[in-house]
C-alpha positions in Angstrom: 84.8 8.9 -2.0 86.8 8.2 1.4 86.3 11.3 3.1 89.5 10.8 4.1 91.2 10.5 0.6 89.6 14.1 0.3 91.8 15.4 2.9 94.9 15.5 0.3 92.7 18.3 -0.8 92.2 20.3 2.3 94.9 22.9 3.4 94.1 21.3 7.5 95.0 17.8 6.6 98.2 19.0 5.1 98.9 21.2 8.3 98.3 17.9 10.3 101.4 16.3 8.5 105.2 39.1 -17.0 102.9 36.6 -18.5 100.4 37.4 -20.5 97.9 36.1 -22.8 100.2 36.0 -25.6 102.8 34.0 -24.0 100.4 30.9 -23.6 97.7 29.1 -25.6 93.8 28.9 -24.0 90.4 27.1 -25.2 88.0 27.2 -24.0 87.5 23.9 -20.8 84.3 23.1 -22.3 85.1 22.3 -25.2 85.2 18.2 -25.8 86.8 18.4 -29.2 90.1 20.7 -27.8 90.3 18.4 -24.6 92.6 16.4 -27.1 95.1 18.7 -26.6 95.4 19.3 -22.9 99.1 18.9 -22.2 100.1 15.7 -19.7 99.8 17.3 -16.0 97.7 18.5 -13.3 94.7 21.0 -15.1 96.1 24.5 -15.6 93.1 27.3 -16.7 93.7 31.2 -17.3 91.6 34.4 -16.8 92.4 37.0 -18.6 91.8 41.0 -19.9 94.3 43.5 -21.6 96.8 43.8 -18.7 95.6 41.2 -15.7 96.2 37.4 -16.1 94.9 35.3 -13.6 96.0 31.4 -13.8 94.1 28.7 -11.5 95.6 25.7 -10.9 93.8 22.8 -8.9 96.4 21.1 -6.0 96.9 18.6 -4.0 97.8 19.4 -0.8 100.0 16.4 0.8 102.2 14.1 -1.8 104.9 11.9 -2.1 108.3 13.6 -2.9 108.6 11.4 -6.2 105.5 12.6 -7.8 106.9 15.3 -11.0 104.1 17.4 -11.4 105.9 21.1 -11.2 106.6 21.3 -15.2 105.5 22.6 -18.6 102.8 25.0 -18.9 102.1 25.0 -15.1 105.9 25.7 -14.0 106.3 28.6 -16.9 102.5 30.0 -15.5 104.2 30.0 -12.0 107.5 31.4 -12.9 106.2 34.5 -14.9 103.4 35.1 -12.3 103.7 38.0 -9.8 101.8 36.9 -6.9 101.2 33.6 -5.1 97.6 33.1 -3.7 97.2 30.0 -1.9 93.6 29.0 0.4 95.4 29.6 3.3 98.8 31.5 3.9 101.7 28.7 4.1 103.8 30.8 5.8 104.1 30.3 9.9 103.4 26.2 9.9 104.0 26.3 13.5 101.5 29.1 14.1 99.0 27.5 12.3 99.2 24.1 14.0 98.7 25.6 16.8 95.3 27.1 16.2 94.0 24.1 14.9 95.1 21.9 18.0 93.5 25.1 20.2 90.1 24.8 18.1 90.1 20.6 18.4 90.0 20.2 22.0 86.6 19.1 23.1 85.3 20.8 26.2 86.4 19.6 29.8 84.2 16.7 30.7 83.5 15.3 27.3 85.0 12.7 25.6 85.0 11.5 21.9 84.2 7.5 22.5 81.0 9.3 24.3 79.9 10.7 21.7 79.7 7.5 19.4 77.0 4.8 19.2 78.2 1.3 20.6 78.8 -0.6 18.0 80.8 2.7 16.2 82.6 3.0 19.0 83.6 -0.7 19.3 84.5 -0.3 15.3 86.8 2.6 16.4 88.5 1.1 19.2 89.7 -1.7 16.9 90.6 0.6 14.3 92.9 2.6 16.5 94.2 -1.1 17.8 95.1 -1.6 14.7 96.8 1.6 13.8 99.1 0.6 17.2 97.2 3.7 19.1 95.8 3.4 22.7 91.9 3.4 22.6 91.9 6.5 24.7 94.7 8.5 21.8 92.0 10.7 20.3 89.4 11.5 23.6 90.1 14.8 23.9 89.4 16.0 20.2 86.4 16.4 18.7 85.2 14.3 15.7 86.6 16.1 13.0 90.0 16.6 14.0 90.0 12.7 14.9 89.2 12.0 11.5 91.6 14.0 10.3 94.6 12.6 12.2 93.0 8.8 11.5 93.7 9.7 7.7 97.1 11.1 8.5 98.7 8.2 9.4 97.7 5.7 6.2 98.9 8.3 4.0 101.9 9.1 5.6 102.7 5.2 5.4 102.2 5.5 1.8 104.9 7.9 1.5 102.4 11.4 1.7 104.2 14.3 3.1 103.2 17.7 3.3 106.0 19.2 2.9 105.9 17.5 -0.9 102.8 19.0 -1.6 101.6 21.3 -3.9 101.8 24.5 -2.0 104.3 24.3 0.1 106.9 23.3 -3.3 105.1 26.4 -4.7 106.2 28.7 -1.5 109.7 27.5 -1.7 110.2 28.4 -5.2 108.5 31.6 -4.5 111.4 34.4 -3.6 110.2 37.5 -4.5 107.1 37.0 -5.3 103.7 38.3 -3.2 102.3 35.8 -1.1 98.4 36.1 0.0 95.7 33.9 1.0 91.8 33.6 0.1 90.6 32.3 3.4 92.3 32.6 7.0 93.4 29.5 9.3 90.8 30.1 11.4 87.6 29.9 8.5 89.1 27.1 7.5 89.0 25.3 10.9 85.3 27.1 11.0 84.6 24.9 7.7 84.5 21.8 10.2 84.5 22.8 13.7 81.2 24.9 12.5 79.6 21.3 11.8 77.1 20.4 13.7 78.5 17.6 16.3 76.0 14.7 14.6 77.8 15.6 11.3 81.1 16.0 12.8 80.4 12.4 14.1 79.1 10.6 10.5 82.3 12.0 8.8 84.5 10.5 11.7 82.4 6.7 11.4 83.1 7.2 7.8 86.6 7.8 7.8 86.6 5.2 10.0 84.6 2.5 7.8 86.9 3.6 4.7 90.4 3.3 6.0 91.0 0.0 4.0 90.4 2.0 0.8 92.5 4.5 1.5 95.6 3.4 -0.9 93.8 2.2 -3.7 91.0 5.8 -3.8 93.9 8.2 -3.3 96.2 6.3 -6.2 93.2 6.6 -8.6 92.4 10.5 -7.1 96.4 11.0 -8.2 96.3 9.5 -11.1 93.6 11.5 -12.5 95.3 15.0 -11.7 98.1 14.3 -12.7 96.9 13.0 -16.1 94.8 16.7 -15.8 91.4 15.0 -16.2 89.8 17.4 -13.9 86.3 16.3 -14.7 87.0 12.8 -13.4 88.9 14.2 -10.4 86.0 16.5 -9.4 83.6 13.5 -9.3 85.9 11.7 -6.9 86.3 14.1 -4.8 82.6 15.6 -4.5 80.4 12.4 -5.2 80.1 11.7 -1.3 78.7 15.6 -0.6 74.9 14.8 -1.8 73.8 16.9 1.3 73.0 20.0 -0.1 73.7 22.4 3.4 77.3 20.7 3.3 78.1 21.0 -0.5 77.3 24.6 0.0 79.5 25.2 3.2 82.4 23.0 1.6 82.5 24.1 -2.2 79.7 26.5 -3.6 79.8 29.4 -1.1 83.0 29.6 -0.9 83.8 28.9 -4.7 81.2 32.2 -5.2 83.5 33.9 -2.7 86.6 33.4 -4.7 85.3 34.0 -8.2 84.4 37.3 -6.0 87.9 37.9 -5.4 89.2 36.9 -9.0 86.8 39.7 -10.3 88.3 42.6 -8.1 91.8 41.2 -8.7 91.1 41.9 -12.5 90.8 45.7 -11.8 94.6 45.3 -11.0 97.2 44.7 -13.3 100.1 41.7 -13.1 100.0 37.9 -13.1 98.5 36.1 -10.5 99.0 32.2 -9.7 96.0 30.7 -7.6 96.3 27.5 -6.1 93.6 26.3 -4.7 91.9 22.5 -3.7 91.3 20.8 -7.1 88.1 19.9 -6.1 87.1 23.4 -6.5 88.2 23.7 -10.0 85.7 21.3 -11.9 82.1 20.2 -11.7 78.9 21.8 -10.8 79.3 25.4 -9.0 83.1 25.4 -9.5 84.9 28.1 -9.3 84.9 28.6 -13.7 81.1 28.6 -13.3 80.7 31.1 -10.8 83.1 33.0 -12.8 81.1 32.5 -15.8 77.7 33.8 -13.9 79.6 37.2 -13.7 80.2 37.4 -17.4 84.1 36.3 -16.9 85.5 33.5 -19.3 87.7 31.0 -17.8 90.0 28.9 -20.4 92.3 25.9 -20.2 95.9 26.3 -21.1 96.2 23.3 -23.6 100.4 23.7 -24.6 103.3 25.3 -23.5 104.5 28.5 -24.1 106.9 28.9 -26.8 109.5 30.8 -26.4 110.2 34.2 -28.3 
């Protein structure tokens, strides 16, 4: 799975561009037979106790404007929630972009192409030219940011935009709801900016070599997301993270932190809608796995609520 396609499920790439259990039916998300009852549309889970319901929704941070996903159980769950929780704040995007750009700059005297091998540099320059960019266009930026910038161009041409991404749609439809975030923009940037330079260059090289695959790959990912096939989507999203250190950094450790947050939040009454990248809600080490380790059951929402 090309790294650039995973950026659809990362808030930073997008920046570059009331309800109780009785209101719906939940089932154990691991039960295969009951999976046939899952509604069409992106997967939705719930964690609940006597006075708290926390919905867990896997998102795509950038989408075409004509993708119809905000309906059925997802729309109902959001409507009855008192609070919207996202990975990072979706408030002041201008300030977030400034912070992103500030951290993305290489130190003076360094050049992006100067960090690359001759063969990789030639392919990188050919890619920039094919996209209508001068070969020096990204010289001042760190490799992780250059990878994101390269990914934005084909996605934008395919009609994907942050304004149509799940978090932006939800935030526009959330007047009166409390809004909070699981991480700061600085923490999200550090996930990439804190990588060793060799790992950053490797990410960039992978992005360059997979650009011609982005259309097909992204189409499959969005299709699996819309079908609610969380396990297939997780396999697509996370297959290339075979480095255990990287997997721990980008997925497992963060999922554990978010499970801890959910555990604490259950101590307060209310209905909460948590929207995070879809790759965090399926597969080994998912948020659900981390909750299970804490003795907390996660249930898949399998049918539309019936109005009383």
